[in-house]
Legacy VTK file of the C-alpha trace (Angstrom):
# vtk DataFile Version 3.0
C-alpha trace
ASCII
DATASET POLYDATA
POINTS 103 float
-8.596 8.513 -15.845
-6.248 7.040 -13.254
-4.081 9.358 -11.188
-0.301 9.150 -11.576
1.701 6.887 -9.285
2.886 8.617 -6.114
6.451 9.864 -6.032
8.464 7.594 -3.695
10.055 9.247 -0.665
12.962 7.964 1.344
13.637 9.281 4.847
16.623 8.772 7.102
16.060 7.115 10.460
17.223 10.336 12.141
14.526 12.339 10.302
11.871 9.798 11.296
12.954 9.947 14.947
12.703 13.743 14.909
9.260 13.472 13.294
8.005 11.083 15.970
9.306 13.329 18.724
7.935 16.584 17.266
4.385 15.342 16.660
4.115 14.623 20.402
5.242 18.127 21.402
2.642 20.658 22.388
4.823 23.562 21.293
5.165 22.566 17.631
3.164 24.546 15.067
0.200 22.940 13.332
1.986 23.109 9.963
5.092 21.412 11.330
3.053 18.622 12.914
1.054 18.114 9.693
4.237 17.887 7.621
5.899 15.412 9.976
2.675 13.360 10.151
2.658 13.301 6.344
6.271 12.130 6.240
5.561 9.336 8.733
2.427 8.309 6.852
4.269 8.180 3.514
7.059 6.192 5.145
4.570 3.624 6.471
2.208 3.698 3.455
4.270 4.714 0.395
1.538 3.672 -2.059
-1.106 6.021 -0.621
-2.391 8.421 -3.251
-2.004 12.148 -2.699
-5.743 12.411 -2.052
-5.716 9.609 0.527
-2.709 11.038 2.349
-4.228 14.530 2.259
-7.431 13.293 3.850
-5.580 11.516 6.665
-3.288 14.458 7.464
-5.774 17.273 6.848
-4.091 19.158 4.008
-4.786 19.498 0.291
-3.712 16.865 -2.255
-1.638 19.565 -4.002
0.335 20.157 -0.795
0.969 16.413 -0.495
2.217 16.382 -4.082
4.592 19.309 -3.440
6.035 17.767 -0.270
6.449 14.389 -1.971
8.331 15.999 -4.840
10.573 17.946 -2.483
11.323 14.948 -0.283
11.927 12.599 -3.217
14.461 15.119 -4.561
16.438 14.672 -1.328
15.365 17.798 0.590
14.173 16.171 3.812
13.054 19.175 5.795
9.681 20.556 6.805
10.646 24.232 6.848
9.197 26.646 4.335
11.587 27.748 1.629
12.704 31.365 1.547
10.863 33.557 -0.876
7.590 31.650 -0.808
4.277 33.394 -0.266
3.038 36.929 -0.502
5.191 39.634 1.019
3.777 41.979 3.618
2.527 45.273 2.199
3.331 47.127 5.412
5.428 46.767 8.496
3.218 46.036 11.524
5.598 47.869 13.859
6.667 50.438 11.286
6.286 54.170 11.425
2.883 54.774 9.880
1.427 58.239 9.550
-1.319 57.377 12.054
0.923 55.919 14.714
-0.049 57.286 18.097
-3.273 58.894 16.864
-6.242 57.221 18.498
-9.797 58.289 19.042
LINES 1 104
103 0 1 2 3 4 5 6 7 8 9 10 11 12 13 14 15 16 17 18 19 20 21 22 23 24 25 26 27 28 29 30 31 32 33 34 35 36 37 38 39 40 41 42 43 44 45 46 47 48 49 50 51 52 53 54 55 56 57 58 59 60 61 62 63 64 65 66 67 68 69 70 71 72 73 74 75 76 77 78 79 80 81 82 83 84 85 86 87 88 89 90 91 92 93 94 95 96 97 98 99 100 101 102
């Protein structure tokens, strides 16, 4: 069974310039660099399948699919959305009952 056609993404020149600049920075996070690399790859090779793009960038095909959908809907950012992911079960700097008690 053939995979579905990739969702087309369209990026502004300003976004692409930021992407090119950020992937050269040593201070950018790995996730940010991967996302910008994906955007640049999809701009240059829009017919790449999710699996092909995932292999080049080093992320899962499902992540490629999610970013493609988000970008094709017009949300051209690489920041995580609020409310995503598991919430912390404790506060690392909070007042735990063992705080200050060491062996």
